[in-house]
C-alpha positions in Angstrom: 35.1 125.0 75.3 32.0 123.4 73.8 33.3 122.5 70.3 33.2 118.7 70.3 35.9 118.3 67.6 38.3 120.6 69.4 37.7 118.7 72.7 38.3 115.4 70.8 41.6 116.5 69.2 43.0 118.1 72.4 42.2 114.9 74.2 43.9 112.7 71.6 46.9 115.0 71.6 47.2 114.9 75.4 47.1 111.1 75.6 49.0 110.1 72.5 51.7 107.5 72.9 55.0 108.5 71.4 57.2 106.3 69.2 60.0 106.3 71.8 61.1 104.1 73.5 61.1 101.5 70.8 59.2 98.3 70.7 62.3 96.3 71.9 62.9 98.5 75.0 62.7 96.2 78.0 60.3 98.5 79.8 58.0 98.6 76.8 58.0 94.8 76.4 57.4 94.1 80.1 54.5 96.6 80.2 52.8 95.5 77.0 53.7 91.8 76.7 54.3 90.8 80.3 57.9 89.7 79.8 61.1 90.8 78.0 60.8 88.2 75.3 63.5 87.6 72.8 67.3 87.2 72.6 70.3 89.2 71.4 73.0 86.5 71.7 73.4 82.8 71.6 75.4 82.3 74.9 73.7 84.3 77.6 72.0 82.3 80.4 68.8 80.7 79.1 65.7 81.5 81.1 62.9 80.0 79.0 63.0 77.6 76.1 60.7 75.9 73.6 60.8 72.1 73.0 58.7 69.2 71.8 58.7 65.6 73.1 58.9 62.9 70.4 55.6 61.2 70.2 53.0 59.5 67.9 54.3 61.4 64.9 57.3 59.0 64.8 54.9 56.2 63.7 55.0 57.6 60.2 58.4 55.8 59.8 57.5 52.6 57.9 60.3 50.0 58.2 59.3 48.5 54.9 60.1 51.8 53.1 63.8 51.2 52.9 65.9 53.2 50.5 68.8 50.9 49.9 70.6 53.1 47.4 70.7 55.8 50.1 71.0 53.7 53.2 68.0 55.1 55.2 64.2 55.0 55.3 61.8 57.3 53.5 58.8 57.7 51.2 59.3 60.4 48.6 55.6 60.3 47.7 54.7 61.3 51.3 57.8 63.4 52.0 59.1 61.8 55.2 62.6 60.4 55.7 64.5 58.9 58.6 68.2 59.0 58.0 69.4 55.9 59.8 70.2 52.3 59.0 67.8 51.2 61.8 64.2 52.2 62.5 63.7 54.6 65.5 63.5 53.3 69.0 60.8 55.7 70.1 60.9 54.9 73.9 64.6 55.4 73.9 64.2 58.7 72.0 61.7 59.8 74.6 64.0 58.8 77.5 66.9 60.7 76.0 64.8 63.8 75.4 63.4 63.6 78.9 67.0 63.5 80.3 67.8 66.6 78.2 64.8 68.4 79.6 65.8 67.4 83.1 69.3 68.8 82.6 67.9 72.1 81.4 65.4 72.3 84.4 68.3 71.5 86.8 69.9 74.7 85.5 66.7 76.7 86.3 65.4 76.8 82.7 61.6 77.0 82.2 60.7 74.6 79.5 57.6 75.3 77.3 56.2 72.7 74.9 54.6 73.1 71.5 50.8 73.0 71.4 48.8 70.6 69.3 49.4 67.3 67.6 52.3 66.9 65.2 50.4 64.7 62.8 53.1 62.8 60.7 55.6 65.6 61.1 58.4 63.4 62.6 60.9 66.3 62.7 58.8 68.4 65.0 61.1 67.5 67.9 63.5 70.0 66.3 61.9 73.2 67.5 64.9 75.3 66.5 63.7 75.4 62.9 60.1 76.8 62.6 61.0 80.1 64.3 63.9 82.5 65.0 64.1 84.5 68.2 65.4 88.1 67.9 65.2 91.2 70.1 61.6 91.6 71.3 60.0 88.5 69.8 59.9 85.9 67.1 60.1 85.5 63.3 58.0 82.6 62.0 59.9 80.7 59.4 58.7 78.9 56.2 60.1 75.4 56.2 62.1 74.0 53.4 61.0 70.4 53.5 57.5 69.1 52.7 57.3 66.9 55.8 57.9 70.0 57.9 55.4 72.4 56.3 52.7 73.0 58.9 54.9 73.2 61.9 54.7 76.9 61.5 51.0 76.8 62.6 51.7 74.9 65.8 54.5 77.3 66.7 52.3 80.4 66.0 49.6 79.0 68.2 52.1 78.3 71.0 53.7 81.8 70.8 50.2 83.3 71.0 49.4 81.3 74.1 52.6 82.4 75.7 52.1 86.0 74.7 55.3 86.3 72.6 55.3 89.0 69.9 55.6 87.8 66.3 57.6 90.4 64.4 57.5 88.7 61.0 56.3 85.6 59.1 58.4 84.6 56.2 56.2 84.8 53.1 56.2 84.8 49.3 58.8 82.4 48.0 61.1 82.9 51.0 62.3 79.8 52.7 63.9 80.0 56.1 64.7 77.5 58.9 66.0 78.6 62.3 68.8 76.0 62.5 70.6 78.2 59.9 70.4 81.3 62.0 73.0 82.4 64.6 73.8 85.4 66.8 77.5 86.2 66.7 77.1 89.1 69.2 74.4 91.6 69.9 75.1 93.6 66.8 75.8 90.7 64.3 73.9 87.6 63.1 74.6 85.1 60.4 72.4 83.0 58.2 73.6 79.9 56.3 72.0 79.8 52.8 71.6 76.5 51.0 69.1 73.8 50.1 66.8 74.7 53.0 67.2 78.5 53.2 67.2 80.8 50.2 68.2 84.4 49.9 64.6 85.6 49.8 64.0 84.2 53.2 67.3 85.6 54.5 66.5 89.1 53.2 63.1 89.0 55.0 65.0 88.3 58.2 67.5 91.1 57.4 64.6 93.6 57.2 63.6 92.8 60.8 67.2 92.9 62.0 68.0 96.2 60.2 65.3 98.0 62.2 67.1 96.7 65.4 70.5 97.9 64.2 71.8 94.4 63.7 74.0 93.4 60.8 73.4 90.1 58.9 76.1 88.0 57.3 75.1 85.6 54.6 77.1 82.3 54.7 77.0 80.0 51.7 76.7 76.5 53.0 78.6 73.6 51.4 76.8 71.1 49.1 73.6 69.8 50.6 74.3 70.9 54.2 70.9 72.1 55.4 71.8 74.4 58.4 74.6 76.5 59.8 74.3 74.8 63.2 75.8 71.5 61.9 79.1 73.4 61.4 79.1 76.4 63.7 78.1 77.2 67.3 78.9 80.1 69.6 79.8 78.8 73.1 81.1 81.9 74.9 81.1 85.7 74.4 83.8 85.6 71.8 84.4 81.9 71.3 82.8 79.4 68.8 83.2 75.7 68.1 83.1 74.8 64.4 83.8 72.3 61.7 85.8 74.2 59.0 85.0 71.7 56.4 81.4 72.9 56.4 82.2 76.6 56.2 83.6 79.0 53.6 86.9 80.7 54.4 85.2 84.1 54.0 83.1 83.4 57.0 86.2 82.5 59.1 87.6 85.8 58.0 84.4 87.5 59.2 84.7 85.9 62.6 88.3 86.9 62.9 87.5 90.5 62.0 84.9 90.6 64.8 87.3 89.2 67.4 85.7 85.8 67.6 88.0 82.9 68.3 87.2 79.3 67.6 87.9 75.7 68.4 88.0 73.4 65.4 86.5 69.9 65.9 88.7 66.9 65.4 88.0 64.5 62.5 87.5 61.8 65.1 84.7 63.7 66.9 81.1 62.7 66.4 79.7 65.4 64.0 76.9 66.2 66.4 79.4 67.9 68.8 78.9 71.2 67.0 75.2 70.9 67.6 75.6 71.4 71.3 73.8 74.0 73.3 75.3 76.9 75.3 73.2 77.4 78.4 75.4 80.2 79.8 78.6 81.9 78.7 81.2 79.1 78.5 78.8 76.5 79.8 77.6 73.8 77.3 75.3 70.8 77.2 77.0 68.4 74.8 76.2 65.0 73.2 78.5 62.1 73.6 81.3 61.6 71.1 83.9 64.3 71.6 87.5 63.2 71.5 89.9 64.0 74.4 91.7 66.4 72.0 88.6 68.5 71.6 87.7 68.3 75.2 91.2 69.4 76.2 90.9 72.4 73.8 87.5 73.4 75.4 88.9 73.1 78.9 92.0 75.2 78.0 89.6 77.9 76.8 87.7 77.9 80.1 84.6 76.0 78.8 82.8 73.6 81.0 80.3 71.0 79.7 77.8 68.3 80.7 77.4 65.3 78.5 73.9 64.3 77.4 73.3 60.9 75.7 71.3 61.8 72.6 72.3 59.4 69.9 68.8 58.0 69.3 67.2 61.4 68.8 70.1 62.4 66.5 69.1 59.6 64.1 66.2 61.7 63.1 68.5 64.4 61.8 69.1 66.8 64.6 70.9 67.2 67.9 70.7 69.2 71.2 70.8 72.6 69.5 68.2 71.6 66.9 65.8 70.4 69.7 65.5 73.8 71.4 64.7 77.4 70.8 65.6 79.7 73.6 62.8 82.2 74.2 64.6 84.4 76.7 68.4 84.6 77.3 70.3 87.1 79.5 72.0 89.8 77.6 75.8 89.9 77.9 
């Protein structure tokens, strides 16, 4: 045949790529993006993770900017705050963070670091919040605090360097932070809605999950709690640790309906216990401060743990879970 248009159309038809398998198919991801990026649970063994070492951005904390009526430091005009009764000990923060990194690397986890300078964004150590990892890639969040707006750009640049697909960027009036997102199992996620996460942001995440066949539960947070991960954490395939005082009873009913058991923290526990990190099913990195009662309950449930001193980093408003975003986890 000599008809150029016929030759063109037949060639295109012959070499067209079909819609199946879908984007999230492991073979498709490996062939197109080099790795099977993304996660579909919160307890599978972590393979790669995103972190940020505390650095010069902590210098924004001005010890003269005391808020005596609150009991912490901050400057409402600039937007930064440091919720402690003492200024940060930056070298100690860095040592504790380095020990956390070392514990992850000892487990074979590949640690990636955020690109670029943090400016005065003193919360950037908490890499959990500017993005959410789902099947096949990331959702870039839109931060709910002024001092954190702009972290999204550093995360986007880092993901581009690593070759991680970005499936959505929260836009419009949506507000979303990753600390309020949790996988319950491969078919169910939860988002805690409150002062830092609105329903617009949650619905934009739902749109991505719906295409992957994943149900999203909306959890109304208590008072001014900012994230779900201060009250709830999956630590095994069907086991969570939680603080019931930060959760609505309806969410506990949702967990029970899905066969998820839980261990309630003790009032004498340090509150950051819930902000631990599951590095594999039933294997947890945990900050100091758990009571023997809670540890006995964990042991009885078959959970093992390694304790990581992290109190100085926690003064900035986040714990071990906040300080990490797993980029690749094993499926269960």
